[in-house]
C-alpha positions as CSV (number, residue, x, y, z in Angstrom):
1,M,-183.5,-51.8,-109.4
2,S,-180.7,-49.8,-110.4
3,S,-177.9,-48.1,-108.5
4,V,-174.9,-45.9,-108.7
5,L,-172.8,-49.2,-108.4
6,Y,-174.5,-51.4,-111.1
7,D,-177.1,-51.6,-113.6
8,A,-180.2,-53.6,-112.7
9,Q,-180.0,-57.2,-114.1
10,G,-181.7,-58.3,-117.4
11,P,-183.6,-61.6,-118.0
12,R,-180.5,-63.3,-119.3
13,A,-178.4,-62.4,-116.5
14,K,-181.1,-63.4,-114.0
15,R,-181.5,-66.8,-115.5
16,R,-177.7,-67.2,-115.8
17,N,-177.3,-66.4,-112.0
18,V,-180.0,-69.0,-111.3
19,I,-178.2,-71.7,-113.2
20,L,-174.9,-70.7,-111.4
21,T,-176.4,-70.8,-108.0
22,V,-178.2,-74.2,-108.6
23,V,-174.8,-75.7,-109.8
24,F,-172.7,-74.3,-106.9
25,V,-175.2,-75.7,-104.4
26,A,-175.3,-79.1,-106.4
27,A,-171.5,-79.1,-106.2
28,A,-171.4,-78.3,-102.5
29,A,-173.7,-81.1,-101.6
30,A,-171.9,-83.6,-103.7
31,L,-168.7,-82.6,-101.9
32,L,-170.4,-83.0,-98.6
33,W,-171.9,-86.1,-99.5
34,W,-168.4,-87.5,-100.5
35,V,-166.8,-86.4,-97.5
36,F,-169.3,-87.9,-95.3
37,G,-169.2,-91.1,-97.3
38,T,-165.4,-91.4,-97.3
39,L,-165.6,-90.8,-93.3
40,K,-168.0,-93.4,-93.0
41,D,-166.1,-95.9,-94.9
42,K,-162.9,-95.4,-93.2
43,G,-165.1,-95.8,-89.6
44,Q,-164.5,-92.3,-88.5
45,L,-168.3,-91.7,-87.7
46,E,-168.5,-94.5,-85.3
47,W,-170.0,-93.6,-82.2
48,A,-167.2,-94.9,-79.9
49,L,-164.8,-92.2,-81.6
50,W,-167.0,-89.4,-80.6
51,E,-168.4,-90.7,-77.2
52,P,-165.8,-89.3,-75.0
53,F,-167.0,-85.8,-76.1
54,F,-170.8,-86.2,-75.5
55,S,-170.9,-88.9,-72.4
56,G,-169.1,-87.7,-69.6
57,T,-166.7,-84.9,-68.6
58,E,-163.2,-86.7,-68.6
59,A,-162.1,-85.5,-72.1
60,W,-163.4,-81.8,-71.3
61,S,-161.8,-81.5,-68.0
62,T,-158.6,-83.4,-68.6
63,Y,-157.6,-82.1,-72.1
64,I,-159.8,-79.6,-73.7
65,W,-160.6,-77.0,-70.7
66,P,-156.9,-76.9,-69.7
67,G,-155.7,-76.5,-73.3
68,L,-158.3,-73.6,-73.9
69,L,-157.4,-72.0,-70.7
70,N,-153.7,-72.0,-71.8
71,T,-154.5,-70.7,-75.2
72,L,-156.6,-67.8,-73.6
73,K,-153.9,-67.2,-71.2
74,A,-151.1,-66.9,-73.9
75,A,-153.5,-64.8,-76.1
76,A,-154.7,-62.4,-73.3
77,L,-151.0,-61.8,-72.3
78,A,-150.1,-61.0,-75.9
79,V,-152.9,-58.5,-76.5
80,I,-152.3,-56.9,-73.2
81,I,-148.8,-56.0,-74.1
82,A,-149.0,-55.8,-77.8
83,M,-151.7,-53.4,-78.1
84,P,-150.1,-50.3,-76.2
85,L,-147.0,-51.2,-77.6
86,G,-148.2,-51.2,-81.0
87,A,-150.2,-47.7,-80.5
88,V,-146.9,-46.3,-79.0
89,L,-145.0,-47.6,-82.0
90,G,-147.5,-46.3,-84.5
91,I,-147.7,-42.9,-83.1
92,A,-143.6,-42.7,-83.1
93,R,-143.9,-43.5,-86.6
94,L,-145.5,-40.3,-87.0
95,S,-143.4,-38.1,-85.1
96,D,-141.9,-35.0,-86.4
97,H,-138.6,-36.0,-84.8
98,A,-136.4,-38.2,-86.9
99,W,-134.4,-39.7,-83.9
100,V,-137.9,-41.1,-83.0
101,R,-139.6,-41.7,-86.4
102,I,-136.6,-43.6,-87.7
103,P,-135.9,-46.2,-84.9
104,A,-139.7,-46.9,-84.6
105,A,-139.9,-47.4,-88.3
106,V,-136.8,-49.9,-88.0
107,V,-138.5,-52.1,-85.1
108,V,-141.8,-52.2,-86.6
109,E,-140.3,-53.3,-90.3
110,F,-137.8,-55.7,-88.6
111,F,-140.3,-57.7,-86.5
112,R,-143.2,-57.5,-89.3
113,S,-140.9,-59.2,-91.7
114,I,-139.9,-62.1,-89.5
115,P,-142.3,-65.3,-89.2
116,V,-143.8,-65.4,-85.8
117,L,-142.7,-68.9,-85.4
118,V,-139.0,-67.8,-85.6
119,L,-139.8,-65.4,-83.1
120,M,-141.2,-67.8,-80.7
121,I,-138.2,-70.3,-81.5
122,F,-135.8,-67.3,-80.7
123,G,-137.7,-66.5,-77.5
124,L,-137.3,-70.0,-76.3
125,A,-133.5,-70.0,-76.8
126,L,-133.4,-66.8,-75.2
127,F,-135.1,-67.6,-72.2
128,A,-133.2,-70.5,-71.9
129,E,-129.8,-69.3,-72.4
130,Y,-130.0,-65.7,-70.7
131,T,-132.5,-66.1,-67.9
132,N,-133.6,-68.2,-64.7
133,V,-137.0,-69.1,-66.2
134,S,-138.0,-72.5,-65.5
135,S,-138.3,-75.1,-68.3
136,D,-142.0,-75.5,-67.3
137,D,-142.6,-71.7,-68.0
138,R,-140.2,-71.3,-71.0
139,P,-142.9,-72.3,-73.6
140,L,-145.4,-69.5,-72.3
141,Y,-142.9,-66.7,-72.4
142,A,-141.7,-67.6,-75.9
143,V,-145.0,-68.1,-77.3
144,V,-146.3,-64.7,-75.8
145,T,-142.6,-62.9,-77.0
146,G,-143.3,-64.1,-80.2
147,L,-146.8,-62.9,-80.4
148,V,-146.2,-59.8,-78.9
149,L,-143.0,-58.6,-81.1
150,Y,-145.1,-59.8,-84.5
151,N,-148.3,-58.3,-83.5
152,A,-147.2,-55.2,-82.0
153,S,-145.7,-54.3,-85.2
154,V,-148.5,-55.1,-87.2
155,L,-150.7,-53.1,-85.0
156,A,-148.4,-50.3,-85.2
157,E,-149.2,-50.0,-89.0
158,I,-152.8,-50.1,-88.3
159,V,-152.5,-47.4,-85.8
160,R,-150.6,-45.3,-88.3
161,A,-152.7,-46.0,-91.4
162,G,-156.0,-45.3,-89.4
163,I,-154.7,-41.9,-88.2
164,L,-153.2,-40.9,-91.5
165,A,-156.6,-42.0,-93.0
166,L,-158.5,-39.0,-91.2
167,P,-158.9,-35.5,-93.2
168,K,-156.1,-33.1,-92.6
169,G,-158.7,-30.5,-91.7
170,Q,-158.9,-32.2,-88.2
171,A,-155.4,-31.5,-87.4
172,E,-155.5,-28.2,-89.1
173,A,-158.4,-26.9,-86.9
174,A,-156.8,-28.2,-83.7
175,Q,-153.7,-26.8,-84.5
176,A,-155.5,-23.3,-85.3
177,I,-156.9,-23.2,-81.9
178,G,-153.6,-23.8,-80.2
179,L,-153.4,-27.3,-79.4
180,R,-150.1,-29.1,-78.9
181,K,-149.2,-32.2,-80.7
182,G,-149.7,-34.5,-77.9
183,Q,-153.2,-32.9,-77.2
184,L,-154.0,-33.3,-81.0
185,M,-153.3,-36.9,-80.8
186,R,-154.7,-37.6,-77.7
187,L,-158.1,-35.4,-77.9
188,I,-158.8,-35.2,-81.6
189,L,-157.2,-37.8,-83.8
190,L,-157.0,-41.0,-81.7
191,P,-160.8,-41.1,-80.7
192,Q,-161.7,-40.8,-84.2
193,A,-159.5,-43.2,-85.6
194,V,-160.4,-45.9,-83.0
195,T,-163.6,-46.6,-84.8
196,A,-162.2,-46.9,-88.2
197,M,-159.1,-48.9,-86.9
198,L,-161.4,-51.2,-84.9
199,P,-162.2,-54.0,-87.7
200,A,-158.6,-54.4,-88.7
201,I,-157.6,-54.4,-84.7
202,V,-160.1,-57.4,-84.2
203,S,-158.8,-59.3,-87.2
204,Q,-155.5,-59.1,-85.7
205,L,-156.6,-60.4,-82.4
206,V,-158.0,-63.2,-84.1
207,V,-154.8,-64.1,-85.5
208,I,-153.3,-63.8,-81.9
209,V,-155.6,-66.4,-80.8
210,K,-155.0,-68.8,-83.6
211,D,-151.1,-68.4,-83.6
212,T,-151.0,-69.7,-80.3
213,A,-151.4,-73.1,-81.7
214,L,-147.9,-72.6,-83.3
215,G,-146.4,-72.8,-79.6
216,G,-148.2,-76.2,-79.2
217,A,-146.9,-77.6,-82.3
218,V,-143.2,-76.5,-82.0
219,L,-142.5,-75.5,-78.4
220,T,-144.5,-77.9,-76.5
221,Y,-146.7,-75.5,-75.2
222,S,-149.9,-77.4,-74.0
223,E,-152.5,-75.1,-75.7
224,L,-155.7,-76.3,-77.0
225,L,-154.6,-77.9,-80.3
226,S,-151.7,-79.9,-78.7
227,S,-154.3,-81.1,-76.1
228,A,-156.2,-82.2,-79.1
229,N,-153.2,-84.5,-80.4
230,T,-152.9,-85.9,-77.1
231,M,-156.6,-86.6,-76.3
232,S,-156.8,-88.3,-79.7
233,G,-153.9,-90.7,-79.0
234,Y,-155.6,-91.4,-75.4
235,Y,-159.2,-92.2,-77.0
236,G,-157.9,-94.5,-79.7
237,A,-156.6,-92.4,-82.5
238,N,-160.1,-90.5,-83.1
239,I,-158.1,-88.0,-84.9
240,I,-161.1,-86.7,-86.9
241,A,-163.4,-86.3,-83.7
242,S,-160.6,-84.7,-81.6
243,F,-159.7,-82.0,-84.2
244,T,-163.2,-81.1,-85.3
245,V,-164.4,-80.6,-81.5
246,V,-161.4,-78.1,-81.1
247,A,-162.0,-76.6,-84.5
248,V,-165.7,-75.8,-83.6
249,I,-164.2,-74.5,-80.3
250,F,-162.0,-72.0,-82.2
251,I,-164.5,-71.0,-84.6
252,A,-167.2,-70.2,-81.5
253,L,-164.2,-68.2,-79.6
254,N,-163.2,-66.1,-83.0
255,F,-166.9,-65.6,-83.8
256,A,-167.6,-64.4,-80.1
257,L,-164.7,-62.0,-80.7
258,T,-165.6,-60.6,-83.7
259,S,-169.3,-60.2,-83.0
260,F,-168.4,-58.3,-80.0
261,A,-166.2,-55.9,-82.0
262,S,-169.2,-55.3,-84.6
263,W,-171.3,-54.5,-81.4
264,L,-168.8,-52.2,-80.0
265,E,-168.4,-50.4,-83.3
266,R,-171.9,-49.9,-83.8
267,R,-172.0,-48.3,-80.3
268,L,-169.1,-46.0,-81.0
269,R,-170.8,-44.8,-84.2
270,Q,-174.1,-44.3,-82.8
271,A,-172.3,-42.2,-80.0
272,K,-170.5,-40.0,-82.5
273,K,-173.7,-39.4,-84.2
274,S,-175.3,-37.8,-80.8
275,T,-175.8,-34.0,-80.9
276,G,-174.7,-33.9,-77.4
277,A,-176.6,-33.0,-74.0
278,V,-180.5,-32.8,-74.3
279,V,-181.7,-29.3,-73.6
280,G,-184.9,-29.1,-71.6
281,A,-188.0,-26.9,-72.6
282,N,-187.3,-24.4,-69.9
283,D,-183.8,-24.0,-70.8
284,A,-184.5,-23.5,-74.4
285,Q,-186.4,-20.2,-73.8
286,I,-185.0,-17.5,-76.3
287,A,-184.5,-14.2,-74.8
288,G,-185.4,-11.1,-76.7
289,T,-183.1,-8.2,-77.1
290,T,-183.9,-4.9,-75.5
291,G,-184.0,-3.4,-78.9
292,T,-186.7,-5.2,-80.5
293,G,-188.4,-6.6,-77.3
294,T,-189.2,-10.0,-78.8
295,G,-188.9,-13.1,-77.2
296,G,-188.8,-13.6,-73.4
297,T,-187.7,-11.6,-70.6
298,V,-184.1,-10.4,-70.3
């Protein structure tokens, strides 16, 4: 079957694709078998190393659950602060006033160019030197600060690109009926751009969740990944088992986030396809004109 994007495959192309598929599946199976055999030879598949996660709740209540809560806490705080800040910076970059547009552009480009880990370390030093934040709370504050500064800058670019991607006719029509710039942005452009921006925004939220691990690796913030490191030492150096469980948790968490975003995007697109309020049969009677006498009563 042909389409506007590609031609239908011939017999040779189909045969080649089947051969490549078989080769790829065989190579993947061989790789998995090699990994499984290596882990077995190293004793990493012994039940004693995996038992803490499947029998009893000590590992979950002592290490995994507190670490997961700290990960979600840092990620939630960063999202709550970064999303509105990124929206404001993105809209500011589209301002007609240079005194608003240029400083916003400088802030966005500056923090977008710095690695998030450097921002976290800078935040830790800042809170230690110039604030009264306790040493126990500094890692959380530093992690959230780094995540907010970096991801707000990235979200600002997403917002700006989403608004600029809309047809110019939308803004021209709104200006033709007398809407001000603020009304145009709030009532016309942003509601339409949200659906287009949603996949990119969710991808950045996934990045925020994963980047909390940097705080555990460098700033001694006890999030999920650092808890796994401590847990593997406590249970006899079961590093493979501990980090496999943590990886599965991260995958499930991010998959749930992306699935929710996909569902929300579908709902928003379906809502935009709606034709508006449903008109009843009694309300749909067409009154005839007095000149022709057609239709219903006037």
